[in-house]
C-alpha positions in Angstrom: 24.4 -55.5 36.7 21.1 -57.2 35.9 21.5 -56.2 32.2 25.0 -57.6 32.1 23.8 -61.0 33.4 21.1 -61.0 30.7 23.6 -60.4 27.9 26.2 -63.0 28.9 25.0 -65.7 26.5 25.8 -65.4 22.8 22.2 -66.2 21.9 21.0 -63.2 23.9 23.3 -60.9 22.1 20.9 -60.7 19.2 18.3 -59.1 21.5 20.5 -56.2 22.7 19.3 -52.8 21.7 21.9 -51.1 19.6 22.9 -48.0 21.6 26.2 -46.8 22.8 27.8 -44.7 25.6 31.1 -43.1 26.1 32.3 -46.3 27.8 31.9 -48.2 24.5 34.6 -46.3 22.7 36.9 -49.4 22.4 33.9 -51.5 21.2 33.0 -48.9 18.6 36.5 -48.8 17.2 36.5 -52.6 16.7 33.1 -52.5 15.2 33.7 -49.7 12.8 37.0 -51.4 11.6 35.0 -54.6 10.9 32.3 -52.7 9.1 34.9 -50.9 6.9 36.6 -54.2 6.1 33.2 -55.7 5.1 32.5 -52.7 2.8 29.5 -51.5 4.8 27.6 -48.6 3.1 24.6 -46.6 4.2 22.6 -43.8 2.6 25.7 -41.6 2.6 28.1 -44.2 1.4 30.9 -45.9 3.2 32.8 -44.6 6.3 35.1 -42.4 4.1 32.2 -40.8 2.3 30.2 -40.5 5.5 33.1 -38.6 7.1 33.3 -36.1 4.2 29.6 -35.5 4.4 29.2 -35.1 8.1 32.5 -33.9 9.6 34.4 -30.6 9.5 38.0 -29.6 9.0 40.8 -32.2 9.4 38.4 -34.8 10.8 37.0 -35.4 7.3 40.1 -37.2 6.2 41.0 -39.2 9.3 40.1 -42.7 8.4 41.4 -44.3 11.6 38.3 -44.8 13.8 40.4 -44.5 17.0 41.1 -40.8 16.2 37.4 -40.0 16.3 35.1 -39.3 19.3 32.8 -42.1 20.4 29.8 -40.1 19.4 31.0 -39.8 15.8 31.5 -43.5 15.6 28.2 -44.2 17.2 26.4 -41.9 14.7 28.0 -43.8 11.8 26.9 -47.2 13.2 23.4 -46.0 13.9 23.3 -44.5 10.4 24.0 -47.9 9.0 21.6 -49.8 11.3 18.7 -47.3 10.6 19.2 -47.5 6.8 18.8 -50.3 4.3 21.5 -52.4 6.0 19.6 -52.9 9.2 19.2 -56.7 8.7 22.8 -57.0 7.7 24.7 -54.7 10.0 22.6 -54.7 13.1 23.6 -58.3 14.0 27.3 -57.3 13.7 26.8 -54.3 16.0 24.9 -56.6 18.5 27.7 -59.1 18.4 30.3 -56.5 19.4 28.1 -54.9 22.0 27.3 -58.3 23.5 31.0 -59.2 23.8 31.7 -55.9 25.5 29.0 -56.5 28.1 30.3 -60.1 28.6 33.9 -58.8 28.9 32.9 -56.3 31.6 31.3 -59.0 33.6 34.3 -61.3 33.2 36.6 -58.5 34.4 34.4 -58.1 37.5 34.9 -61.8 38.2 38.7 -61.4 37.7 38.9 -58.6 40.2 37.0 -60.6 42.7 39.4 -63.5 42.2 42.4 -61.3 42.6 41.0 -60.0 46.0 41.3 -63.6 47.4 43.6 -63.8 50.4 46.9 -65.3 49.8 46.5 -68.0 52.5 43.2 -69.1 50.9 44.8 -69.8 47.5 45.7 -73.4 46.8 49.4 -74.3 46.8 48.9 -77.7 45.2 46.4 -79.3 42.9 44.9 -78.2 39.6 43.8 -74.8 40.9 47.4 -74.0 41.8 48.4 -74.6 38.2 45.6 -72.3 37.0 47.1 -69.6 39.2 50.6 -70.2 37.9 49.4 -70.1 34.3 47.5 -66.8 35.1 50.7 -65.3 36.6 52.8 -65.9 33.5 54.0 -62.8 31.7 52.2 -63.8 28.4 48.9 -64.9 29.9 47.1 -61.6 29.7 48.0 -61.1 26.0 47.3 -64.7 25.0 44.3 -65.9 27.0 42.5 -62.8 28.4 42.4 -61.1 25.0 41.1 -63.8 22.7 39.1 -62.1 19.9 35.9 -63.9 20.5 34.0 -60.8 19.4 34.9 -61.9 15.8 32.5 -63.8 13.6 32.4 -67.6 13.9 33.9 -67.5 17.4 32.2 -69.3 20.4 32.4 -68.9 24.2 31.7 -71.4 26.9 28.3 -70.9 28.5 29.4 -70.0 32.0 32.9 -69.0 33.0 33.8 -68.7 36.6 37.2 -68.1 38.4 38.7 -70.8 40.7 37.5 -69.0 43.8 33.9 -69.5 42.8 34.4 -73.3 42.6 36.4 -73.4 45.8 33.7 -71.5 47.8 31.0 -73.8 46.4 33.1 -76.9 47.1 33.0 -78.0 43.5 36.1 -80.1 42.5 37.9 -79.1 39.3 37.5 -81.2 36.2 40.4 -81.2 33.7 40.0 -81.9 30.0 43.0 -82.3 27.7 42.7 -80.6 24.3 44.9 -80.8 21.2 44.3 -79.9 17.6 45.6 -80.6 14.1 46.0 -77.5 11.9 46.6 -77.0 8.2 46.9 -74.1 5.8 44.0 -72.9 3.6 43.6 -70.1 1.2 41.6 -68.3 4.0 43.5 -69.3 7.2 47.2 -70.2 7.7 46.3 -72.2 10.8 42.9 -73.7 10.0 41.4 -76.5 12.2 41.4 -79.9 10.5 41.3 -82.2 13.6 40.6 -82.1 17.3 40.8 -84.5 20.3 39.4 -84.1 23.8 40.2 -86.5 26.7 39.2 -86.5 30.4 41.4 -87.2 33.4 40.8 -91.0 33.2 42.2 -91.0 29.7 38.8 -91.6 28.0 38.6 -89.9 24.6 35.5 -87.7 24.6 36.0 -86.4 21.1 38.2 -87.2 18.2 37.3 -86.0 14.7 38.6 -84.6 11.5 37.1 -81.2 10.5 36.4 -79.8 7.1 37.9 -76.3 7.0 36.4 -73.5 5.0 38.2 -72.7 1.8 40.8 -74.7 -0.2 43.6 -76.6 1.7 46.9 -75.5 0.2 49.2 -77.3 2.7 48.2 -80.4 4.7 51.4 -80.2 6.7 51.7 -83.9 6.2 55.2 -84.1 7.7 53.6 -83.0 11.0 50.0 -84.2 10.9 50.4 -87.3 8.7 47.2 -86.2 6.9 46.6 -86.2 3.2 43.7 -85.4 0.9 42.5 -89.0 1.0 41.8 -88.6 4.8 39.2 -86.0 4.1 36.9 -87.9 1.8 33.4 -88.0 3.3 34.3 -85.6 6.2 31.3 -83.3 6.9 32.1 -82.1 10.4 32.5 -78.3 10.6 34.0 -75.9 13.1 30.5 -75.0 14.4 29.8 -78.7 15.1 33.0 -79.0 17.2 32.3 -75.7 19.1 28.8 -77.1 20.0 30.4 -80.3 21.4 32.8 -78.3 23.5 30.0 -76.2 24.9 28.4 -79.4 26.1 31.6 -80.7 27.7 32.7 -77.4 29.4 31.2 -76.4 32.8 32.2 -73.6 35.2 34.6 -75.9 37.1 36.1 -77.3 33.8 39.8 -76.5 33.3 41.1 -76.9 29.7 44.6 -78.3 29.6 47.1 -78.2 26.7 50.7 -77.5 25.8 50.6 -74.1 24.0 46.8 -74.3 24.5 46.3 -70.8 23.1 47.1 -72.0 19.5 44.4 -74.7 19.9 41.8 -72.3 21.2 42.5 -69.9 18.3 42.2 -72.8 15.8 38.9 -73.8 17.6 37.8 -70.2 17.8 36.7 -71.0 21.3 37.0 -68.7 24.4 37.1 -70.4 27.8 38.7 -69.8 31.2 40.2 -71.2 33.4 43.0 -72.9 31.6 46.3 -74.7 32.3 49.0 -74.2 29.8 51.8 -76.7 30.6 54.2 -74.6 28.3 53.9 -71.8 30.9 54.7 -74.0 33.9 58.3 -75.0 32.9 61.4 -73.2 31.7 65.1 -73.9 30.8 68.0 -72.3 32.5 69.5 -69.3 30.7 66.9 -69.6 27.9 64.1 -67.4 29.1 62.5 -67.1 25.5 62.6 -70.9 24.9 59.5 -73.0 25.4 60.2 -76.5 26.6 58.8 -79.1 24.3 56.0 -81.5 25.4 58.0 -84.6 24.4 61.1 -83.5 26.3 59.1 -82.7 29.5 57.3 -86.1 29.3 60.6 -87.9 28.8 62.2 -86.2 31.8 59.4 -86.0 34.3 57.1 -88.9 33.4 59.7 -91.2 31.8 57.3 -91.5 28.8 58.3 -91.4 25.1 56.1 -89.7 22.6 55.6 -89.9 18.8 57.1 -93.3 18.2 55.5 -93.2 14.7 57.2 -89.8 13.9 54.0 -87.8 13.3 51.8 -85.7 15.5 48.9 -87.5 17.2 46.4 -85.2 18.8 45.0 -87.8 21.2 48.5 -88.6 22.4 49.4 -84.9 22.9 46.1 -84.2 24.7 46.7 -87.2 27.1 50.3 -86.4 27.8 49.6 -82.7 28.5 46.9 -83.8 30.9 49.3 -86.4 32.6 52.0 -83.7 32.8 49.6 -81.3 34.5 48.5 -84.0 37.0 52.1 -84.8 37.8 53.0 -81.2 38.3 49.9 -80.6 40.5 51.1 -83.3 42.8 54.8 -82.9 42.8 55.4 -79.2 41.7 56.5 -76.6 41.4 59.4 -77.8 39.3 62.4 -75.6 39.1 64.3 -74.5 36.0 65.4 -77.5 33.9 68.8 -78.0 32.2 68.5 -77.3 28.5 68.4 -80.5 26.3 71.4 -81.6 24.3 71.0 -79.9 20.9 73.3 -81.8 18.5 73.2 -81.1 14.8 74.1 -83.5 12.0 77.5 -82.5 10.6 75.8 -82.3 7.1 73.7 -79.5 8.4 76.6 -77.4 9.6 77.1 -76.2 6.0 73.7 -74.6 6.0 72.2 -71.3 7.2 68.5 -71.1 8.0 66.7 -68.1 6.6 63.2 -67.4 7.9 60.5 -64.7 7.8 60.7 -64.7 4.0 57.5 -63.7 2.2 56.1 -66.5 0.0 57.0 -66.2 -3.6 60.5 -64.7 -2.9 62.9 -65.4 -5.7 65.8 -67.7 -5.0 68.2 -65.1 -6.5 67.1 -62.6 -3.9 68.1 -65.0 -1.1 71.4 -65.6 -2.8 71.8 -61.9 -3.2 72.2 -61.4 0.5 75.6 -63.1 0.3 76.9 -60.9 -2.5 79.3 -58.0 -1.9 76.9 -55.7 -3.7 73.8 -56.3 -1.6 74.6 -58.0 1.7 78.1 -59.0 2.7 81.1 -57.0 3.8 84.3 -57.2 1.8 84.0 -60.7 0.3 81.4 -62.1 -2.2 80.1 -65.5 -1.0 77.6 -66.2 -3.7 80.1 -68.5 -5.5 80.3 -70.8 -2.5 76.5 -71.4 -2.4 75.6 -75.0 -3.4 71.8 -74.8 -3.2 68.9 -72.9 -1.8 66.1 -75.3 -0.6 62.6 -74.4 0.7 58.9 -74.5 0.1 56.8 -71.7 -1.5 59.7 -70.0 -3.2 59.5 -68.3 -6.6 58.9 -68.8 -9.5 56.8 -71.8 -8.6 54.9 -69.8 -6.0 53.6 -66.4 -7.2 54.3 -63.5 -4.9 51.2 -61.8 -3.5 52.1 -58.4 -2.0 48.8 -58.4 0.0 49.5 -61.7 1.6 51.3 -61.9 5.0 52.2 -65.6 4.6 55.8 -66.4 5.3 58.1 -69.3 4.5 61.7 -70.3 5.2 64.7 -71.8 3.3 68.1 -73.4 3.9 71.1 -72.0 2.1 73.8 -74.7 1.7 77.5 -73.8 1.2 80.5 -75.8 0.0 82.0 -76.3 3.5 81.5 -75.4 7.1 84.3 -72.8 7.0 82.7 -71.0 4.0 79.3 -71.2 5.7 80.7 -69.6 8.9 82.6 -66.9 6.9 79.4 -66.1 5.0 77.5 -65.6 8.2 80.2 -63.4 9.7 80.3 -61.2 6.6 76.5 -60.6 6.5 75.5 -57.0 7.3 73.0 -57.1 10.1 72.3 -56.9 13.9 73.7 -59.8 15.8 71.5 -61.7 18.2 70.3 -65.1 19.3 67.0 -67.0 18.9 65.0 -68.7 21.7 67.5 -71.6 21.9 70.6 -69.3 22.0 71.6 -70.0 18.4 73.4 -67.1 16.6 71.2 -65.2 14.2 71.2 -61.9 12.3 68.5 -59.5 11.2 69.4 -58.9 7.5 68.0 -56.6 4.9 67.4 -58.6 1.7 67.3 -56.7 -1.5 64.2 -57.5 -3.6 64.9 -58.0 -7.3 68.6 -58.5 -7.0 70.7 -60.6 -9.4 73.0 -63.0 -7.6 76.1 -63.5 -9.8 79.3 -65.4 -9.2 82.2 -63.0 -8.8 84.2 -62.6 -12.0 87.9 -63.6 -11.9 89.0 -60.7 -14.1 87.4 -57.3 -13.8 86.7 -55.4 -17.0 89.4 -52.8 -17.6 88.2 -49.2 -17.9 88.0 -47.8 -21.4 89.9 -44.8 -22.5 86.6 -42.9 -22.6 86.0 -43.8 -19.0 89.5 -42.8 -17.9 89.3 -39.5 -19.6 85.9 -38.7 -18.2 86.7 -39.7 -14.7 90.1 -38.0 -14.8 88.5 -34.8 -15.9 86.2 -34.8 -13.0 88.9 -35.7 -10.5 87.4 -39.1 -9.7 89.2 -42.5 -9.7 88.7 -44.7 -12.7 87.0 -47.4 -10.6 84.3 -45.6 -8.7 83.6 -48.7 -6.6 86.8 -47.9 -4.7 85.4 -44.7 -3.3 83.9 -44.8 0.2 80.2 -44.2 0.7 80.9 -40.9 2.3 82.8 -39.7 -0.7 80.2 -41.0 -3.1 77.5 -39.1 -1.2 79.5 -35.9 -1.3 79.9 -36.1 -5.0 76.2 -36.9 -5.5 75.2 -34.1 -3.2 77.3 -31.6 -5.1 75.4 -32.6 -8.2 72.0 -32.4 -6.5 71.3 -36.1 -6.9 69.5 -38.6 -4.5 71.6 -40.0 -1.7 69.5 -43.0 -0.8 70.3 -46.7 -1.6 73.2 -49.1 -1.2 76.7 -48.5 -2.4 76.0 -50.1 -5.8 73.1 -47.6 -6.3 75.3 -44.7 -5.4 78.1 -45.8 -7.8 75.6 -46.4 -10.7 74.0 -43.0 -10.1 77.3 -41.2 -10.0 78.5 -43.0 -13.2 75.3 -42.0 -15.0 75.9 -38.4 -13.9 79.4 -38.2 -15.2 78.5 -40.0 -18.4 80.7 -43.2 -18.1 79.7 -46.6 -19.3 81.8 -48.8 -16.9 80.2 -50.1 -13.8 83.4 -50.3 -11.8 82.7 -53.9 -10.7 79.0 -53.3 -9.8 76.0 -54.1 -11.8 74.7 -50.9 -13.5 71.6 -50.2 -15.6 73.7 -48.1 -17.9 75.3 -50.7 -20.2 77.4 -49.8 -23.3 74.4 -50.3 -25.6 72.0 -48.3 -23.6 70.8 -44.8 -24.4 72.6 -42.2 -22.3 69.6 -40.0 -22.4 67.2 -42.7 -21.1 65.3 -42.0 -17.9 67.0 -42.9 -14.6 64.0 -44.6 -13.0 66.0 -47.8 -12.5 68.5 -45.9 -10.3 66.0 -45.4 -7.6 66.7 -47.0 -4.2 66.1 -50.8 -4.2 63.3 -52.3 -2.2 64.4 -54.2 0.8 62.8 -56.4 3.4 64.1 -57.7 6.8 64.6 -61.4 7.2 66.3 -63.5 9.8 69.4 -65.7 9.1 70.3 -68.3 11.7 73.2 -70.7 12.2 72.3 -74.3 12.7 74.5 -74.7 15.8 76.1 -72.4 18.3 79.3 -74.5 18.9 79.9 -76.9 16.0 76.9 -79.0 17.0 77.5 -79.2 20.7 75.0 -78.5 23.5 73.4 -75.1 23.9 72.0 -73.3 26.9 74.4 -73.3 29.8 77.3 -73.9 27.4 76.3 -71.1 25.2 78.6 -68.1 25.2 75.7 -65.8 25.4 74.6 -67.3 28.8 74.6 -64.6 31.4 75.9 -66.8 34.3 79.0 -68.0 32.5 81.8 -66.3 34.3 84.8 -65.1 32.5 88.1 -66.8 33.5 90.0 -65.0 36.3 92.9 -62.9 35.1 96.2 -62.5 37.0 96.6 -59.0 38.4 100.0 -57.4 37.4 102.3 -56.5 40.2 102.9 -52.8 40.9 105.1 -51.4 38.2 104.8 -54.5 36.0 103.4 -54.2 32.5 101.3 -57.2 31.4 102.8 -58.9 28.5 101.0 -60.8 25.7 101.9 -64.4 25.4 101.3 -64.2 21.7 101.7 -61.1 19.6 98.4 -59.6 18.4 97.8 -60.0 14.7 97.4 -57.0 12.5 94.0 -55.5 11.9 94.1 -56.7 8.3 95.0 -60.2 9.4 92.1 -60.3 11.9 89.6 -59.1 9.3 90.9 -61.7 6.9 90.5 -64.5 9.5 86.9 -63.5 10.0 86.3 -63.6 6.3 85.4 -59.9 6.1 88.2 -59.1 3.6 90.3 -61.2 1.3 93.7 -62.3 2.7 96.6 -60.7 0.8 98.6 -63.2 -1.3 
């Protein structure tokens, strides 16, 4: 315990002796992963080469550190520290060891806090809000596991649970925190501004921050910041962290709305906290997070963001005021969802998100083609435009990048937009606001073409060839099951979409017609060419969402997916009486045509 207390501070971490025990397995896994990512090499090379030189059997090829014994990982780290990389890699090892000792001590404080008798826990005031935040389902994952063992992170000097301050009679001090973020070539949520205010509304800190790397997106529509605002700015992340360490004391409670995002941008680890986003909820929308502006309007009768852009000082102050109000008047029950009305112009659009940056517009359109995405009817011809940022070819696609973007697909009318959404292949679901959305597989490298009015008639060569094999002239009319049976009988690959199966079968029987589907085997192509282009197409899963659930009306309690919406009572038939339909049920073909899944017969 004495050693743990000595290694609580980050400055003392650099004096820790680099040695490990079996209890440090988790620490060693994290450490080795960072060393591998940094390209650490010792006398026997990197981790991969070291394993081949020192391990036996299958363990030579297992590159995942978690699959090795702690002693193996310890030997590798000590091998690096003892070699030429002592000055470079020993500080990294000490940083991880110091964090582990600190985390053990914090866990002891947490267990001590949880042992507090229920009648001793405050039911009102700031400490009650700290307890409610800590009891939230996402608290452990978001706040108790901040990766402050990483480089460039900082921790508050002395963290203590609420019980410690209560027993010492120290009143809590709340500080409101809010940040401005931008995107750089190194960090998608890099810190560019921060504001800190106290309970009296006094601004303790307001500054812009120069982020490392090149700014690729100022997010001006949200922050209001441009390149001109950063001329002469020299404040760094380390400067802001030093200021925070001065402000924060053991009894200090950091307050914010979605505070975890601010702490991650600040790379600052501190407890206790109050996250006002975890204190309130909407009825029937368990995944929805109430917005700060909506809460302030309802509970405080205060309007926010009159200028239309985000102001970090205003958000920090209002989150603090909301916490003070809830500490005095709470707990607040579930709130009615806000009215979510959509402009009629937006009802002709579908929102596509989780798209990798650099995705080609034709790939997005291809989701609505009969070949790649929709059932029965091709909807590419009804698309007016696809609008979004960071789409190809203006943005180059980087396979190693995990950066995502979104886009709006605009259709000719609301009816065609709704039909296109219904026809999409994908799992139905709803987003956090109850809006309908689907998980759709988008084909990469597709060519979205408008459907032709007249299909190309099969040639005599095609008819003869298909007739000889007992297959129809138009292979696209075959079902997927039949196509796979024919391919299996020929010993060919069965993977891919229907278009791939048709093209592969046509190539096998030597025809030149594509049967209505795009095929790599055109009339002028060499029949003996390799069939590499017939391999299964690459796909990726994206989310497609409607702009409104009910033609722009309210969501939440009026949403059809709400669990507490009771179905209308049905009259029970009298004994011997057969219930009669008021209106005759349409045929199956008519029902599918009404949903836009197939074309209505003329």
